[in-house]
C-alpha angles and dihedrals in degrees: 000000000000126000128219129185119220105214094196094063101018092234129131120227126191124212112227123207131190110284096025116133112235120221117249124245138184129217120189111198118216123235088253091054091049090050091050091049089051090052097049092046093046091238108145097178107133095215087081098058112008110077097186091050093046091048104037102032105028097031098235125139090244140313117339126230114236114256094236090051091058090066095047 
């Protein structure tokens, strides 16, 4: 990988070539983001946005992230 700095925006970009290992990252969606994703995918299941329901009724530790959102 090689790095370049764009002086117009003060950001650093890195060129990626085949075979390069990419750094890991973690994104933790908020309850509001999970609710919005439920809305745009027409998925009304409350386990994705209602923590008390997911915990007390369905037996989960908290709200669940949608499967398709895990790959995004």
